[in-house]
C-alpha positions in Angstrom: -18.1 36.0 -66.2 -15.5 34.2 -64.2 -13.6 37.1 -62.7 -15.1 40.4 -61.6 -13.1 43.5 -60.6 -14.2 46.2 -58.2 -12.4 49.6 -58.4 -11.4 51.9 -55.6 -11.9 55.5 -54.7 -11.6 58.5 -57.1 -12.8 56.8 -60.3 -15.9 58.9 -60.6 -15.6 60.1 -64.2 -14.7 56.9 -65.9 -16.9 53.8 -66.7 -16.7 50.1 -66.7 -15.4 49.8 -70.3 -12.5 52.1 -69.6 -11.7 50.3 -66.4 -11.9 46.9 -68.1 -9.5 48.1 -70.7 -7.0 49.1 -68.0 -7.4 46.2 -65.6 -7.6 43.3 -68.1 -4.2 43.7 -69.9 -2.5 44.3 -66.5 -4.0 41.1 -65.1 -3.1 39.2 -68.3 0.5 40.3 -67.8 0.6 38.8 -64.2 -0.9 35.5 -65.4 1.7 35.3 -68.2 4.4 35.8 -65.6 3.4 32.6 -63.9 2.8 30.8 -67.2 -1.0 30.7 -66.9 -3.5 31.3 -69.8 -4.8 34.8 -70.3 -8.3 35.7 -69.4 -10.5 36.6 -72.3 -12.7 39.7 -72.4 -15.8 37.5 -72.0 -14.4 36.1 -68.8 -13.7 39.4 -67.1 -16.0 42.3 -66.1 -15.9 45.4 -63.9 -18.3 46.7 -61.3 -18.4 50.5 -61.7 -20.0 52.7 -59.0 -17.9 55.9 -59.2 -20.7 57.8 -60.9 -22.7 57.5 -57.7 -20.4 60.0 -56.1 -20.6 62.6 -58.9 -22.2 65.9 -57.8 -25.8 66.1 -59.1 -27.6 69.2 -60.3 -24.4 71.1 -61.4 -22.7 71.7 -64.7 -19.4 70.7 -63.3 -17.6 67.9 -65.2 -14.9 67.5 -62.6 -14.2 67.1 -58.9 -16.2 69.6 -56.7 -14.3 72.6 -55.4 -13.6 71.1 -51.9 -11.4 72.8 -49.3 -10.2 72.0 -45.8 -13.5 73.5 -44.5 -15.3 70.6 -46.2 -13.6 68.0 -43.9 -16.5 68.2 -41.5 -16.7 65.1 -39.3 -14.4 63.7 -36.7 -14.2 60.5 -38.7 -13.0 62.3 -41.8 -10.4 64.2 -39.8 -9.2 61.0 -38.1 -8.7 59.1 -41.3 -6.9 62.1 -42.9 -4.5 62.2 -40.0 -3.9 58.5 -40.2 -2.9 58.8 -43.8 -0.7 61.7 -42.9 1.0 59.7 -40.1 1.7 56.8 -42.5 3.1 59.2 -45.2 5.3 60.9 -42.6 6.7 57.5 -41.3 7.6 56.6 -44.9 9.2 60.0 -45.4 11.4 59.6 -42.3 12.5 56.2 -43.5 13.5 57.6 -46.8 15.6 60.4 -45.4 18.4 57.9 -44.7 17.6 55.4 -47.4 17.7 58.0 -50.2 15.5 55.8 -52.4 14.5 57.8 -55.5 11.3 55.7 -55.7 10.5 56.1 -52.0 8.3 58.6 -50.3 9.0 62.4 -50.4 11.5 63.0 -47.6 10.2 66.5 -46.8 6.8 65.4 -45.3 6.6 66.6 -41.7 5.1 64.5 -38.9 1.7 65.3 -37.3 3.6 66.4 -34.1 5.8 68.8 -36.1 6.0 72.3 -34.5 7.2 75.5 -36.1 6.3 79.2 -36.1 5.1 78.9 -39.7 2.8 75.9 -39.3 -0.9 76.0 -40.3 -3.0 76.2 -37.2 -5.7 73.8 -38.3 -4.9 70.1 -38.2 -6.9 69.4 -41.4 -5.0 72.1 -43.3 -1.7 70.8 -42.0 -2.6 67.3 -43.0 -3.7 68.3 -46.5 -0.5 70.4 -47.0 1.7 67.5 -46.0 -0.3 64.8 -47.8 -0.2 66.7 -51.1 3.6 66.2 -51.0 3.1 62.5 -50.8 3.9 60.7 -54.1 0.6 58.8 -54.1 -1.7 61.7 -53.3 0.2 64.1 -55.5 -0.3 61.7 -58.3 -4.0 61.3 -57.4 -4.6 65.0 -58.1 -5.0 68.4 -56.3 -6.1 68.8 -52.7 -9.8 68.8 -53.7 -9.4 65.3 -55.2 -7.9 64.0 -51.9 -10.8 65.3 -50.0 -13.3 63.9 -52.5 -11.7 60.4 -52.2 -11.8 60.7 -48.4 -15.5 61.5 -48.5 -16.3 58.6 -50.8 -14.9 56.2 -48.1 -17.1 57.8 -45.5 -20.2 57.8 -47.6 -20.0 54.1 -48.3 -19.5 53.3 -44.6 -21.9 55.8 -43.1 -24.6 56.6 -45.6 -27.2 53.8 -46.0 -28.5 55.0 -49.4 -25.0 55.2 -50.9 -24.1 51.8 -49.6 -27.3 50.2 -51.0 -26.7 51.8 -54.4 -23.1 50.6 -54.6 -23.9 47.1 -53.5 -26.7 46.9 -56.1 -24.0 47.5 -58.7 -22.1 44.5 -57.4 -25.2 42.3 -57.4 -25.9 43.3 -61.0 -22.4 42.2 -62.2 -21.6 39.1 -60.1 -23.1 35.9 -61.4 -24.2 33.8 -58.4 -23.2 30.6 -60.2 -20.5 31.6 -62.7 -18.3 34.2 -61.0 -15.4 32.4 -59.2 -13.0 35.2 -58.4 -13.6 38.8 -57.2 -10.6 41.2 -57.3 -11.0 44.4 -55.4 -8.8 47.5 -55.0 -8.7 50.0 -52.2 -12.3 51.1 -51.2 -13.5 48.4 -53.6 -12.2 45.8 -51.1 -14.6 47.1 -48.5 -17.4 47.0 -51.1 -16.5 43.4 -52.1 -16.3 42.2 -48.5 -19.7 43.6 -47.6 -21.3 42.3 -50.8 -19.9 38.8 -50.3 -21.0 38.7 -46.6 -24.5 39.8 -47.7 -24.7 37.0 -50.3 -23.6 33.7 -48.9 -25.5 31.9 -51.7 -23.0 33.1 -54.3 -20.6 30.6 -55.7 -17.6 32.9 -55.5 -14.6 30.9 -54.4 -11.8 33.4 -54.1 -11.5 37.1 -53.0 -8.3 39.0 -53.9 -7.9 42.3 -52.2 -5.3 44.8 -53.4 -4.2 47.8 -51.3 -7.0 47.3 -48.9 -7.9 49.6 -46.0 -10.1 46.8 -44.4 -7.8 46.4 -41.4 -7.7 50.1 -40.2 -9.0 49.8 -36.6 -11.9 52.0 -35.5 -12.2 53.9 -38.8 -12.8 51.1 -41.2 -12.7 47.7 -39.6 -15.1 48.5 -36.8 -17.5 50.2 -39.2 -18.0 47.2 -41.4 -21.3 45.4 -42.1 -21.6 42.9 -40.5 -19.9 44.4 -37.4 -16.9 42.4 -36.1 -17.3 40.4 -33.0 -14.6 39.8 -30.4 -12.2 41.7 -32.6 -12.8 39.4 -35.6 -14.5 40.2 -38.8 -17.1 37.8 -40.3 -15.8 35.4 -42.8 -17.6 35.6 -46.2 -18.7 32.3 -47.8 -15.5 31.9 -49.8 -12.8 29.2 -49.9 -9.8 31.5 -50.3 -8.8 35.1 -49.5 -5.5 36.6 -50.8 -4.6 40.0 -49.6 -1.8 41.8 -51.5 -0.3 45.1 -50.2 2.8 47.3 -50.9 4.7 48.1 -47.8 4.6 51.8 -48.8 0.9 51.9 -49.5 -0.6 54.7 -47.4 -4.2 53.6 -48.0 -3.5 50.0 -46.9 -2.4 51.0 -43.4 -2.6 47.5 -42.0 -0.6 45.3 -44.5 -1.7 42.0 -43.0 -5.4 41.2 -42.7 -5.1 37.7 -41.3 -5.3 38.9 -37.7 -8.6 40.6 -38.4 -10.6 37.9 -40.3 -11.2 34.2 -40.1 -10.0 31.4 -37.8 -8.5 28.0 -38.5 -6.6 26.8 -41.5 -9.7 26.7 -43.7 -10.6 30.3 -42.9 -7.2 32.0 -43.1 -6.2 35.0 -45.3 -2.9 34.6 -47.2 -1.1 38.0 -47.0 1.5 38.9 -49.6 3.7 42.0 -49.9 4.7 43.4 -53.2 6.8 46.4 -54.4 5.1 48.9 -56.7 7.7 51.6 -56.7 6.6 55.1 -55.9 3.1 54.3 -57.3 2.5 52.2 -54.2 -1.3 52.3 -54.4 -1.5 51.9 -58.2 -4.1 49.2 -59.2 -2.2 48.6 -62.5 1.0 47.8 -60.6 -0.9 45.6 -58.2 -2.5 43.7 -61.1 0.8 43.1 -62.9 2.4 41.6 -59.8 2.9 37.8 -60.1 1.4 37.4 -56.7 -1.9 38.7 -58.0 -1.7 36.4 -61.0 -1.0 33.5 -58.8 -4.0 34.3 -56.6 -6.4 34.6 -59.5 -5.1 31.5 -61.2 -5.5 29.6 -57.9 -9.1 30.8 -57.7 -9.9 29.7 -61.2 -8.9 26.1 -60.7 -10.6 25.5 -57.3 
């Protein structure tokens, strides 16, 4: 298939057919906006790896019953606080703007002090993030923690990383796939897979709402490790990075400073507006900037 999509976090109880049915029409819409032909079903496929995060050996059909006590590592706490800090900054900005599609204006900053505050930083972060429009839409507190842990497992657990990358290898055709579109955590997966397979003929990477540029927590944990504050450049001709300015997960909206060098190895960063669903993959896919990026990759 010519185009392969890689989903992000918290997609554990779906499957590739369901994701294809959501992604393909949205992508077709963005291609139509720029007057380009639609992709057919045979030209598009999804990498699905969410089931690898499902709890094993239980009867539960949903997200595990996670609480603040399950945020166990310094890395998990640090990323949680960074998400909180980003949500609070957007909240402050919206107090004067009064944008009904903006961030919830009641989110308190990490430095907020009051007699009634929750003493534990993790509990405070979860309380405030659950007000956020994105995380509130994602689901209850346990879903937020589950998503957080998925990012950590891919970066830090070698068995999980290996299993996820094998799913990518099974779906990407080394000779036929020309474009990889990756959302959220999927952009980290896509980047590492492309770096691991320079023999692939993939021409273009399109990242949507990517956390790849988060210093220390994501960027510095990548495989291969960055050198001299620059990430390795995968064997591709083009990289388009698309982010919403209100996307909490994509903390660094521009990836160009982190990867590549020279005109032939330069990321094209684009900002879009997704309304209050700032991290929504469907809204990213329907943006004309995404359609233009995919269309460019198909004609290279």
